[in-house]
MIROVEX-875840 format. One record per residue: x, y, z of N, C-alpha, C in turn. Coordinates in steps of 0.05 Angstrom, whole numbers, plus 5000, padded with zeros to 4 digits. Example, Ala and Ser with C-alpha at 12.3 -4.5 7.8 and 13.67 -1.06 7.14 Angstrom:
526448865156524649105156526449345156
525749555142527349795143525850015157
***
This chain:
687060176511688560346523686860546535
687460716546685960936570687661136570
686761406563687361686566685361856590
687261906612685462146626685162406615
682862536612682362776610682462956635
684163166640684763266662684563536647
684363736670683764066665682764216689
683664466696682264666718679664676705
677664746727674664846719675065046697
672865056677672865166662674565216633
675664986637677664966622676964776585
673464776595672564586571672464316569
674464176592675763936588672563746580
670863796592668263596589667563626559
667763806549666563946519668663796506
671363746506673363656497672763336495
671463156520671462946517669162836499
666362966492665262976479665163036445
667263196445668663226424669363006408
671462916427673562656416671762496424
669262346435666962046433665462106423
663762356420661362406422659762376440
660662296468658362146484657562456503
656062486507655062756519656462716556
657162876571657962826593655062756613
656462616627653462556654654762706679
652062826693653563096707653862836731
651862636729651762396753654662296759
656462306735659262196741661562386739
660162636755662962816755664762696773
664862646787666062526813668062336812
666462126795667561856795669261856774
668462046750669062006725667861736711
668061966683666261846660667761706637
667361506618669361326597668261286576
668661336556667061346525670061226508
668461116486670661026469670961266436
673361276427673861416407675861236392
674861206359676961046332678461236337
681261156332683761236324683761236290
683261476274682461526250685461396235
685061256210687661196201687961216173
689061456152688061436129689861216117
692061106130692660866109691560636106
690060546134687860266142686060416119
684960626121682660736099683360636064
686060706067687060746036686760366029
688360216043689059936045685559826039
683459946066680759776056679359846029
679960106026678760146000680060025969
681559935974683659815948682459415957
683559365980681859075985678859035988
677959155996675059135993674258936018
674558916046674358716060671658806068
669758506082668458556093667458716112
668058766130669158926153672059076152
672159346164674459546174674159656195
676059526216676259586234678759756253
677859966259680060176274679960146302
682860126309683360166342681860356350
681160286382680160446389681860586417
681160796430682760936449680060986480
680260866505678260966520678561196534
677761446533677961716540676961726568
677661796588676361866614675962056615
674462206625673762496634673062546659
674862646679675462736706674462986719
673962946751673163176760675463406758
674463606746675563846739677063936768
679764026754681664176783681264446794
681364456816681364736827683564896836
683765136819685665326814686665486836
684365546857684665656876685265516905
683665376912682865136932684064846926
686164836923688664566919688564376929
686964446951687364176981687063956961
684263946946682863666943683763576914
685463706895686763696874687263376876
689363236889691063046889687862766895
685362786911684162616913682162596878
682562826872681062916835682562776820
685862806819687262706809687562366807
687062346826686562006833685761756817
684461886808682461746788684361706762
686261966748687161896725689061596731
690861496757692161336756691461046743
688760996732688760766713689060856691
689661066679689861106652692861036644
693461036621696560996599697761146600
695861466600696661696594695262006596
696562146607694762446604694462616589
692162746583691662996567691163176574
692663356577692663606596690063836576
688063906581686164086571686764436588
687664596569688764816574687064986567
685465216580684065466573685365646552
685165616526685365846507683966006494
681966026517679066176498679166406510
680866446544679866716554682566876550
684766856545686866946547688866856572
687566686589689566596607692666496601
694766496615697666446608697166156607
697666036576698165816583700665616586
702565716584705365586609704365596630
703365756654702965826674700165586685
698565586669697465356670697965106671
699965026656701664766648702864666670
704464946682707164926717704864886729
702664986734700765016758699964686758
699264676726697964326734700064166740
702164096734704463966732705163976767
704664266774705164206811703564076826
701364046819698763906825699163606818
700863466801702163216794703863116811
705863276817707963296831706463276861
704863386875704463376895702063116900
700563076885699662896891701362596891
703662616873704862376873706462366897
706862616917708762616935707562566967
704762536961703062466975703462176988
702862036959702761786952705061626960
707661746958709761576959710261736989
711161916998711062017027709361807050
707561757041705861507056706961277061
708061167031709460987034711360927043
713661087044716261197058715461067096
714061237101712961227125711860877134
710860707114709560437122711960327114
714460337095717160227098719060277121
719660527126720360547155719560387175
717160417181716560247206716259907199
716659827174717359547172720059467182
721759717180724759617178724659707208
723959757229723959717253723559537264
721959327254721659037262723658927255
725258757271728258717266727858357261
726058297266725157937272724357837240
725457917221725057857193727357757179
725757567157728157477141730157697127
732757667129734657817119734257997094
733157737078731957817044729558047040
727957967062726058207065726858447074
729158487096730258717108732158847081
732758747064734358817040732358897018
730558787013728858906990726359167007
726959107027725059367039727259647045
730259567037732359837043731259927020
732959727004732559846970730360006962
727559896968725560056970725160376981
726460257000725960657018728460777001
730760676993732660816982731360986957
730060776946728760846915726661136918
724860986941723661236947724261466960
725761576974727961726984727861946969
729161856944731161896917728361996901
726161946903723161986883722962256901
721862236921721862506940723462786942
725862636938727662856936727662966910
726762906887726162986858723463056865
721963066867718763216873719463456882
720263436915720963646933723063846912
724763786896725863996875724364086855
721963996860720164066827721063896806
722763676807722463486785720463176778
719663166767718262966760719162686756
717262456760718862186764719962126752
718662226714720062206688722762236692
723062446707726362546700728362466714
727862266727729762046748730961896730
730361716706731961636696731461346702
729561206707728660986728728560686714
730760566723731760326699729460126712
729259956690726359776684724959666723
728059586735726959496758727059626778
727259906780726960066802723760206787
722660176765719960246752718459976764
719659746763717359556768716959616807
718659666819718759766848716759896855
715860056833714360276837712060306825
711760086798709760116782706160096798
706460036825704059926840702360146852
704660436851703960706859702260816837
703160806812701660776784702661136780
704361226790705961526794704161736767
703161826768702661996749704762236740
707162256748709062366737710962236718
709661996713711461726705709661796679
708061796675704661746655706161956630
705661826608706462016580704562246588
704962466573702762706573702462886547
700362856537699962986516698063296532
699263536515697263846522695263886504
693163976500691364036481690264386494
690264466480689464756483687364846471
685064876483682864856478682065156471
681565186443681965506435678265516426
677565786419674765876418675365916396
673766176386672966246352674966386337
677466426351679266546343682466446356
684366556338686666376347687166166351
686065976326686565746333688265676309
689265886296690965896264693465976273
693466166303696866236318698466016322
700666156326702665926326702665906363
703165696377703165736401705665796415
704765926437707366136451709165936459
710866056448714665926461714565776485
713965966505713865876535713065516534
710565586527708265316523710365156521
711165176487712564926476715064886485
716165016499719164936514717964776530
716164806552715164586565713864286562
711564356535710664176522710764136487
713064186480713464126453711763976426
710563756438708263716429705763756429
705064036439702964066444701164126424
698764116426696964116392694764346410
693364486387690464656388687964526374
685464646386683464566361681664746377
679164936360677565016368674964806372
675364626395673964456407670564596406
669364756414666864796423665964946393
667865056373666965146350666764886331
667964726326668364486310665764306314
664564356337662164126339659164366336
659264556338658064726327657264746301
659364696287659764726253659364396242
659564216258658563926251655563946250
654464126267651264166265650364186235
651964376216650464546197650764366173
648964416159649664186125652264336116
653164166094655464266086655964456065
653264526063654064836043654665076067
653065026088653765246099656065266125
657164926133658564986141662065026128
661664876103663665076088664565336076
662265446081661665766082663265956110
661965716132663065906149666265806157
667165546155669965586150671865726140
670965816112672366006103672266236111
670366306117670066586135671866596157
671566336176673866356199676666326197
676866156167679166146166680965866176
678465616170678765266188678465186169
681265076156680664926134680164646136
680364526160678964296169679164226199
677164046203676763966218679463896244
679163866263682663806271682263606296
679463456308678863196311680463006307
680562916286681762616274684762636284
685762956269689062966275689963026308
687363036322687963116358688162786369
685962696358686462396366688562216363
689462206343693062136337694362246352
694662486353696762606371696962546394
694562456413694062366439694862096436
694361916417694161616418696861666411
698261746399701761646390703261906404
702262056419703362126449703262176468
702461846466702061706502704261436495
704861416474707961176470705460926462
703761006437702560746421702960776396
703460476386702960526348700760306347
701660296323699060006302700159826292
699859566283699659446264697559336252
697759296230695159196209695358926217
692758756211692058546195690458586169
690958406154689958566128688258246108
685758266105684458046103682758056084
681157906069678557926050675757936071
676657856092673957816112674558066131
676358196137677558466150679858516148
679558876147682158956157682559166180
684659146200684259196226687359386235
686659576246687959676262689259546291
691459536307692359346327693559626349
691959646366694259736382696559666399
698759776409701559666413702759886433
704159796450706260046456708759966436
709360236440711460296419714460156432
715560016404717459846413717459536423
714559466421713359196429713859026408
714958706423715758516405713358406399
714458136377712358076362710457856375
711457746396710157516407707557756426
709157996440706758196453704958316432
705758296417703458426391701058196394
702657926391699657726381698757726404
699157806424697457726451695157926451
696558216428693758376436690858246410
691458066390690157906374688257726398
689957536413688657406429690657246438
690457186464692957066484694356876474
691856586459692956396453694556446437
695156656419696856676397699856826402
699956886428701956996443703556736454
701356516475702356366480703956096470
702156056444703155876421704556046392
706456216405707556366384709056206364
709956156341711556076326713856286306
712056436290713456616280710556906275
712257046260710557196242711357296214
709557326201710057406167709257746172
710657876159712058196153711858356143
711058486134710858656106711558986117
714259116118712959356125711059546099
709159746117707359856110708059956074
710960066075712060246048711760056032
713659816033713559596021710959466011
708959476027707059356023704959605998
705259846000704360045984705659985963
709059975959710459905934710159725919
707659525925708159235915704859295904
702959465908700759575895699459425919
699359405944697559305970696859085964
699358865952698558705952700558425959
699358225982700858095995703557915980
701857765954702957625932705257765917
704658025912707058145897709458175921
708558255943710758325959711557995970
710657795961713257565970714457515950
713057585924715257595899717157695891
717157895913718958065914721058055934
720657855947721957795973721557975990
719658096006719558386021717158276039
716957976043715457856063716557756078
717457836096719257766113718557646135
720357346151719357206174721657276196
720157356222720257546246720457296269
722057336284721057096312719657266331
720257196358718257286375720057596395
722657616382722957866400722958076380
722258026347721858266326720858536342
722058706337721258986344718359056324
715859036333714459086317714259476309
714559506281714659806273711159876263
711760196270708960176268707160206235
705160096230703459936209705159816198
706059606211707159346197704459146187
704859076163702458886166703658576176
701758396192703058216200701658036200
702357786201701557506193701857346217
700557316240701457106266701356816259
703556656260702856426264704056206289
701756076296701356016324701155596318
701855506340702155266342699155136354
697454896342695454816349696554716379
***
């Protein structure tokens, strides 16, 4: 799973990249983007591992893509810069929260840039489909498919021109399939991160920003990186003086992970305890494929214990089975966040 970091030049986006991943930005990769991995912390897995004491504990990861900064004044090149984001599963918008700039205005301008970039892609496709439809000597099925695509594309263009993202159209699965190859930015889930300075990180976010992005989060990114370099005693003293009760990096990574529509399931054993990344609403057979393709293709059933039931049973699968809380589920079972799963497959 990959998320793209994006923001206007000067927003501290590349500092956020280093804060999340621990990798320093490489100036030579500014234009093509730079990717690094970040563990998705999970206190539930940490607790399970502390009790079971497996040989290995593995957290699911998220790939973070740092992209070129957008230009606020000269926006002509922004569609190209945004193009790198199309390969991601979601977008993290970094807003400048340390210069007093209007946060809601920044986000509105960014969303306009997304619309413009998508409009360019879809408009180009409209022209191509219209040209194809001028050629009548083709099978009726092809013509019918092109007409259906053109109608959908024109509907999307109309939405863009009225300031609405593609996500506001309520596209059905068949329509989403038709436009999937475009990797529309305005269909991707979006998380807003306000990059705070040395103050204001405990202030409530502005109401007009929350109206646009109810799940927005904030953190003093550079400050946390500087504090992390200090010894424990000095760090605690500075944090107390600043009113910073805890570092927000882990919570931010989780907010990003869940904010772009992901969840986890657990596999638990003496060799390894692990979280696996899945899309929200994932079926058991798809979740099995996250472990290994063969488990999906040869899926028989899944043994499932809900996380809360697992806790209630003292983190014991044996006790869960005794209490009848170890369920057998089929391919279409919708996996719930933090389900403990064992996949059974044919040989």
